[in-house]
N, C-alpha and C positions, 0 to 999 in steps of 0.2 A: 549464435548462443553463447552468453557469458556465464562462464562457469561461476560457482559460488563458492567459496574459500576460506574467505574473512567474513567471521559470523560472532556478533554480541548476543550474548546468553543473557536475558533479563527476565531473572525470576527471582523472589525473595526466600524460597522454600531449597536448600543446597541439594534435596534427596533428587527433585527435580533436576536441578542443573547438572547432576552428577551422571543420571540416566540419560539425561539427550546427551550431554558431550560424549558417553561412549557411544550412542548410535553414529554419531558425527564422524568420530573418528574410525569408526567402523566402516563410512560409507565414501567418505569423502577424501582423497588422497591429498596429504598433508595441510588439513583443515589449520587457519589460524584462530583459536577460541578465547573470544574477550566474557570473562562472564562478571555480570554484576547484579546487585540486589537491590537497588530502588533507581529512581526516575531521575535525581540526581546523578548518582553516578551514572545513569546512560547518558544523561546532555555531556556530563563530563568527558566520558568516552570519545561521544561524537565531534565535542571540539578537538580533541587532542590526536585520536588515528584519522588514518588517512584511506577514502576507497572502502569503506566498509558495504558489502553485497547483500549483506543480512542481518536482520536484527529478530531474534526469537525472542517475542514480548509475551509476558505473562498480560492477563488480562487486569488485573490489580496489582497495582506497585506501592512498595510505601514512597512519600513525598511527593505527589502529587497526581494529576489527573490523566491517565493514558492516553483516554481521547484524542487531550489537546497534545499530549506527547508525539501521535501517530499525526496529528495535522503540522505540528513544527515541524518534524522530520522530515515529510513529504516536500514540505516549503524550503527547505533550506539544503536537503540532499534528496531532491525525486528522484538518483537512481539507485538507491538504498531500498531493498525488499523488505518488506513487515509482513511476517507471521505472526498472526497471533495465537497463542498457546492458551487453551482458555478450559477451568474448569467447569463455565457455562455453556450448556449445547443447546440452550434457544435460540431458535432462529434471529429473533431480534437483536440478540448481541454482534451477533455474526452480521448482520445489515448494516449496524450503525458503525461498527468499525470499517469494514469495507468500504461504506460512501463517506468517508472521513478519511480515508487514501489508503487503508492497508490492504497487503497483495493478498493475502491466505488467511484463514480461521481455522483451526483444527483443536477438537474436544481434549483433554487429556486421558479420556477415559480410552482413547483409543491406541492400539498397538502402537509403541516407540519408532516400530519402521515404520511408520506412515510420514514421519518427517520427511525421512530421506525420500518417498515419494512425493512429497509437497514441492522439496528442494529443487526436482528435476521440473516438475509445472511450471514452477516460478525461473528455473532457467530459462525454459522457451517463453518466457514474458507472457504466461499465461495467467488467470487467477485460481487459487486453488481453497476448496471449499468442500469440507469431510462431508460425503452423503448424508451422515446424520443430524448435519444444522440446515445443508441448504433442503428449500422450499421454494414453494410458488412464491415468497416475497420475491426471490432474485428472479423472477422468470414473468410474472404478471407483467405483460406490455402494459395494458391498459391501466394499473395502481398510477393512480397521482403520486404516490411516492418515488416514481422514477421519473421524475421530471429533471430534467440536466442538471440542475440546482444540487440535486439530490444525490444523481448519481457521478457526479464529478465533487470533489474538493473546492473550495472556493477558490484556491488560486488557479485550478484548472477550468473553472468557469470561467474566471477573470480573463484569462488568454484566449480562451475561449471565443468571449463577445470580442475581443481587441483582433482576433482573425475574423472574424464576421462581418467586422469594421473596413477589412481590405488592408490590415496594419503588416508589415513583416517583422519576419522575428526580429531583426536589427533595430526596428519601431519600438517592439513591445520591450524588449530588453532595457531600453533606454526608458519607455514611460514606468517599466516596474523596477528599475535598476536592477537588475538581475543579466546573468551572463546570458550571453547570445545561446550557447551551447546548452543552458538549464532550459531555454524559452522552447529548443528544440526538443529536449527531454522530455517536456512538458505536453508539446505537442503529439510527441509520440504516444506518451499514456493516454492521451483525449481519443485520439482515432484508437486506439488499443481497445479501451473501454465502452463507445461506441460502434464496433465494427467498420469503422469509415478509414479510404484509404486515400483522399484528394481532400483539398482545399472545398472544394464546390460541394463535397457533401457535408462537411463540418460547419458550413455558411447554412446549406438545408435543415441542418438537425438545431442548429443555433436559431433561425427564423422560425421552423415548424414549431419549436419549444416556446419562442416569446409569444407566436400568437396564440397558440394553445392556452397560455396564462392569460392573455389578453380579454382571449371570449369567457 
């Protein structure tokens, strides 16, 4: 379990940032908290800082599309966790962000203490979805929306396809111009999302998904 201590708090409302920061300082020992108010500030901090453990990200931020921001962060910093913090509690919003790479989704109407709970869940490499927004859209295994291309991010699906072809992590890193360690991190995330613990299971999942799509 990797402790979360270095956090970017991304929200354009100061009162929200102050409230969340207070909870973080009460529940985390010696946190390093960086506050930003726009997508551009977030992007700059990700370039300047090293080893950001967690981004607590408002669903709507000035200066850019937050879905695209999540995709970009996960493509370049796959080990950084992203917790969406949103005033929108309709399940479709959570579904969209989770399927594009976010690790958690929490509504702003919930008690601030739930942020501490979410962090504990994320530290254990689990997905956090508040019960107020989670519904059958996440759990309906028969839904067409749960094809691998929707469950996984574009980069994760791309790497899964290479793994299914029998390529090694070193070969994939060369194909995609990524560090070998980055490919390993993506592979770990794919296994976690699909609840699979070996390469054979990954190959079977990819082939099954492909065959269903072809049918």
